[in-house]
C-alpha positions as CSV (number, residue, x, y, z in Angstrom):
1,M,50.1,113.0,-127.5
2,N,47.6,109.5,-128.0
3,K,49.5,106.5,-128.9
4,I,48.6,102.8,-128.7
5,V,51.0,101.0,-127.3
6,H,50.3,96.9,-126.6
7,G,50.7,95.0,-123.2
8,I,50.0,92.4,-121.6
9,V,48.8,92.2,-117.8
10,H,50.4,90.9,-114.7
11,G,47.8,91.8,-111.1
12,N,48.1,95.3,-111.9
13,T,51.3,95.4,-113.7
14,I,50.8,96.2,-117.6
15,E,53.8,94.9,-119.3
16,L,54.4,97.0,-122.6
17,M,55.4,94.9,-125.5
18,E,57.6,98.6,-126.5
19,S,58.4,102.0,-125.0
20,P,55.7,103.8,-124.8
21,G,58.2,106.9,-125.8
22,I,57.5,108.9,-122.6
23,S,59.7,110.4,-120.1
24,D,60.4,107.9,-117.4
25,G,57.8,109.3,-114.3
26,Q,55.2,110.9,-116.9
27,E,51.7,110.5,-115.1
28,V,50.0,109.3,-118.1
29,R,46.7,108.3,-118.2
30,V,46.2,104.5,-119.0
31,I,42.5,103.6,-121.1
32,L,42.3,99.7,-121.7
33,S,40.3,97.4,-123.8
34,I,41.0,93.6,-124.2
35,S,43.1,92.3,-127.8
36,K,40.0,90.5,-129.3
37,K,43.4,88.3,-130.5
38,S,44.4,87.8,-127.2
39,R,40.9,86.5,-125.6
40,P,41.0,82.6,-126.1
41,W,38.2,81.1,-128.0
42,G,34.1,80.7,-126.2
43,E,36.1,83.3,-123.3
44,G,33.2,86.3,-123.9
45,I,30.2,83.4,-123.7
46,R,31.7,81.9,-120.2
47,N,32.5,85.5,-119.4
48,S,28.8,86.7,-120.1
49,A,27.2,82.6,-118.1
50,G,28.6,84.9,-114.8
51,A,27.7,81.8,-112.3
52,L,26.6,79.4,-115.3
53,A,30.5,79.1,-116.5
54,N,31.3,76.1,-115.0
55,D,29.0,74.1,-114.7
56,P,28.9,70.8,-117.0
57,P,27.0,70.7,-119.4
58,E,25.0,68.0,-118.6
59,E,24.0,70.2,-115.5
60,D,22.3,72.9,-118.5
61,D,20.5,70.9,-120.3
62,K,19.3,69.4,-116.8
63,I,17.9,73.1,-115.6
64,L,16.9,74.1,-119.4
65,E,14.8,70.3,-119.3
66,E,13.3,71.5,-115.8
67,I,12.2,74.9,-117.0
68,Q,10.3,73.9,-119.9
69,Q,8.3,71.0,-117.8
70,E,7.1,74.0,-115.6
71,R,6.1,75.9,-118.1
72,K,4.0,72.9,-119.4
73,R,2.6,72.5,-116.2
74,K,-1.1,74.5,-115.2
75,S,-0.2,77.7,-113.5
76,H,-3.7,79.2,-112.6
77,R,-5.9,78.2,-110.3
78,E,-9.8,77.6,-111.1
79,I,-12.0,80.4,-109.0
80,P,-15.1,79.1,-107.1
81,E,-18.2,79.8,-108.0
């Protein structure tokens, strides 16, 4: 039997929004997927930003400017004859 039941995660517990219709004590296999409507706007990009997710935007601009300036610098050496 396969059935989709929505729920809310609280630590290691998932509170189901409706009865699963399964007898108490029955072993089940749980496959999780995050409901699109439950995710606040922008959370996906914040998750993918990793360590930089909590940095203020001004710091992002500064870092990107430093990268751009580094790219413009002469990076090769002259080979002596």
